[in-house]
N, C-alpha and C positions, 0 to 999 in steps of 0.2 A: 562648839565645832568636833570638837572630836568622837562623838556616838554618834554626829552624823556620819563623818568618813567609815567608820565600823560600821553602822548601817546602811551605806552607799554600797560595803565591799561586798556584804553577807547578801544582798539581794543579788549581787550579778553573780557569783555564787553559783546559786542557786541558779539564775535566771533561765526562762526557756531555749535560750540559744546556747547556750551553755551546755542545758541537756540533750539539748539536739544534735548538738556534733558529739556530745558522748554517744550517740547511738547511731549517730552515723556511720553504716556500715565500712570495716576493713578488711578489702582484701587479702587474702593469703597470713593472715597472722600466724606467726610458726612459734610453737611451743616445743620445747626439750625438757622430756620426763625421766626423769630415774628412778626406778621400781628397782621391787623384791624378784627375781627368779621363783616366781610361784605357779601353780596351774590357773589357770584362771585370768590372769591379769588383764590381760589381753581385752578380753569378752567382756570382762567389766569395765574396762575404759571405753569402748566400745559402747555398750549397753547405758550408761549415764549420758553419754551425747546423744543418743537415740530420745531416749526418757526427758532431756532438757529441750531436745530439740533444733540441737544445733549439728552444722553439719561439718565430716572431715572431707576435706580436700584430700587430702593425703596423708599415708600411717604408715612410716616404719620402721623396725625396730631391729635390734640384733645387740651383741654385747657389750659391756661398757668396758670404761678403765677398773674398774672398779667388782672384784671376785663377788660374784652373789647377786649383781644390779646387772640390768639391761638398760641400753635407754632410747627410749622411743620419744620421733622425732612429728610431731602433730599439724598437719597445717590447716587451720579452718577458720571460717569468716564470721566478720560481728561487729558491731559497734564497741567501742571501748568500753563501756558498759559490762557488756554479754560477756569479751575476751577477762576480763575482772573477775565476769561470775564465776566461766569455765576452769579458772585457774582456783578459786576456793572450792570449785565441787572436784576438782581431781583432786587437791588437800584434803579433801575427808577419805579418801579411799586411804585404805590399814595399809595396803603394799606401795604406795605412792611417798617417795623419796625426798625429793624436791623437785619443784615446777618453774620454768624458766621460760620467758618472753624473749626470743631474738629477734631482735629489730635489722630490718635490712640493711639499712646503712651500720649495720655490727659486728655481722657476722658472716660467713663462707657456707652458701646453699649449692647444694651439687645431686644431681639425677642420672642413673642411668640408663639409658634403652636401648633396646636389642629390639632391630628390626630386619624384614624382611621383603624385601622388593621384588615387584615381578620385573626381568631385563631380557631385553632385548639386544640381538647385535643393534640395533639403531639407539636405542634407548643405553646404553650400557656404559657409553661416554661423558651424556649428561648426568649420572647416578653417580658415578664415579668424580667427574667434577664436585658433585653437591658435598661427598663427603673428605673429598679433599678443604669446601670452606668451609666448611663445620670443624673442623678437626676431630671427626668418627674415624671408626677402623673398622676396616673389611676382614670380615669373617670366613666368609665361605664367597664363592664365586665360582657359581655352577651357571651350568648352560640356562638354566630360563630364571635362576632368581640370586640377587646379592645379598648376605647376610652379613650384618653391620651391625657397629656399637657406638655409641657415643656416650659421651662424661659430663655436661656440663649445666649452667643452673635452669628452671622451666622457662624461662623465655625461650635459651639456645635450643633447646628439645621439641618447645612449640615449634620453633622457627621452622626445624629439619622436617620435623614430621611433616609443615603446611608445605616446602619444599618438593619433596619426595612423595607426595600425595598424587600427584598429576602421574606421577609414570604406573602408581598402582602398590600402594600397599599389603601385601599378603597377611602379617603377623605383627602385632609388634608388642612388647612389651617394657613395663617401666618400672622401675623401684618406688614409685616417688621421692620425697628430699628427705635428706638427710643435711645435715646441719650444726654447725659450733661456732661460737661466740668469738670474736678477733680479739676480747680479752680474756681474764682469769674472772671477770666477771660476767655472767648471759643475760646483761639488761637485767632484768624484773627478778631475781631468785628468791624463792620462798623455800625452807629447810623446816624440817617438821624435827623437834626433839620436846625432849622433857622441860621439867619446870625450873631446870638449871642450867637451862641453852646448851644439853648435850645432846649428839645424833642419835635418834633411835631408827635403827636396823631392823 
């Protein structure tokens, strides 16, 4: 009987349904990657995604709290198995120090957007009302356009853009996501080290 239970669990673990679930696309998987400040590292990361056929929805990079290291926030998509594969491939790059996945329920996510919107005397009140509704900020209010900035999550920025589109968006710049985990450990984190467990920089 014990052997039968073991076989049943083993068969379930490798069942087509379980494998299909692992392959089901995940929208907006967010990876935080700590990399060494070296020339060409951004190109190598982008080339890895391109070579493996994975899409980058957004990528932002900036300095981190560690001297000599930069932090990349990458938003990508794919099944759970694909995300795991992406993380394993990133770990192989010599410039990569850590790879973390930050889940939506366990992190803070923000984007910055700057928009220039066509404005007339008739449409200006509606535009300013939208700015207020989305907690955005006016940078410049000229005779024929309003330039504004907004900081929010992706859904908030998408909503602002969709609401302002009927007025006529002249220019739009978005930074892509920046993310931090709510706790000291950001979900699934992997640290590259030597055989003694020491961090390799």
